[in-house]
C-alpha positions, 0 to 999 in steps of 0.5 A: 500500499505504502508503494502505491501511495508513494507512486500516486503521490509522485504522478501527482506531482508530475501531473501537477508540474506539467499542467502549470507548464502547459498553462503558463504563457511561453517565455520569449527572447529579446530578439523575438520581442523586438521583432514582434513588437517593432510595427506597433512601436512604428505605427504608434510613432506615426499616430501619437508622435512618441518615439518608437525606441522609447516606447520599445525600450520602456516595454523592454525594460518595464515587462522583461522583454514580455516575460514578467508576471504583469505581461505574462498574465495581464498583457501589461507591458508598460507597468501602468498601474490603475489610476481610476482604471474601471477595467480588468486588473491584477494585484501585483507587489510593486513598491508595496504588495498588492497594488493594483495594475491595468490588464488588457486583453492583448498586448497591442491594447497595452502599447495603445493605452500607453500612448493615450497614458502619456498623452492625457497626463499634464506632467508629459505635456513637456515631452511632446515638445522634444525633437522626436527623434531625440530619444535621449532627451525623452529618455530623461525627460520620463525620469523627469515626469516621474514614470519611474522612481529608479534614478538610473531610469533614463540610463537604461532605456538608452543603454537598451536603445542603443544596445539594440540599435533601436533608434533605426525604428525612429528613422523608418516611422519618419521616412514613412511620414516623408513618403506620405501622398500629398494632401487632397484636393481642397476643393474636393475635400471641401465638397465632400465635407460640406455634404457630410456636415449638412447630414450631421446638423443644419441647426447647430452649425451656421451656413457659413461654418459649413462652407468653411469646412476643410477650407485651409486658411491661414492665421500668423503664417500657419495653415488652419482649418474649422472644426465642426461638431464630432470633430476629433483628432483622429477624424481630422488627421484623416481627412487631412492626410496628417497623423493624430500626433500632429493634430494633438501637438499642433493645437497643444491638445495634450492636457486633455482639451477637446476640439470644439465646434468653431475652433480654429485647428492648426495644421502646422505647429503655432508660433512664438509671438502673434501678428498683433501687438497685444489682446484684450481679454474679453469674457470667458476667454482662457489663455488657450482660447486667446493662444488658438485665436492668434497661432501663438503657444501657451507657454509664450503667451504665458512667458511674455506677460509673466502669468502662469497657466493656473491664473485666469485672464482678468477681463479687459487685461492687456495681453502682450503678443509680441515683446515682453511685459518687463519690457513696457 
């Protein structure tokens, strides 16, 4: 009986080990990981303006190139914690025990959510003002913004990028941008858009707004169009043969700002100064409204007037668009 009991226990142990091995996701090598996700990183760079090299390096570092517990069981490749997340989650020990981490249905969702995470957090906004090809500046920017607590986080990312030549994928992404077909014929786009606008709403959009749909004008030597209801960066980028990150960055939408009907939407970067010397603040205007009206970046508008973004513009105040307040 003892022999049979021992055999049964041995069989149970072997069976359990085999079952656990079968249910555990297979490990992946670093070259395999890069080959698997490089195209997705290139695509996200084109769409959202995050260097492919940075995205791949972060994923490699945060997920152990896909072999961490979070990556294998939660498809979380960037170590993003819940932070108000309402979807599936996974408890994992990190800075503290049983911390809440986002879980996804597939790795692609993790890569896309990482882009949205950076785009929608105001403390990451300075990243999108950096040269998109400067992976070193992006690595240090992520560290300064507090993406990770490790003081050597930037150096780790840079080492991964340079050891595996991940910067080549940045060049591939930008070469694809340069090879884009020319923008649609504006007359054709306008005719299509006017018909579409009439179907969307006849009551909420004035006739002159509908006629301006996708007609490209200039302000402060910057090309722009006028937004209609239901416009999003994705929709405008598609119609104008641009990338989403360009619409977001050129219109400073990184801080959760939304496109509103009648708003100017720039197709090129805003400038450091306006055409007019000053602007008188009107009721209900924000610094962002004024920056869009005159085609001047918010940071330069504030800097010229010795102001901070958290302050509210006072009605009747004279804001300089050229020069500086301290030189008056």
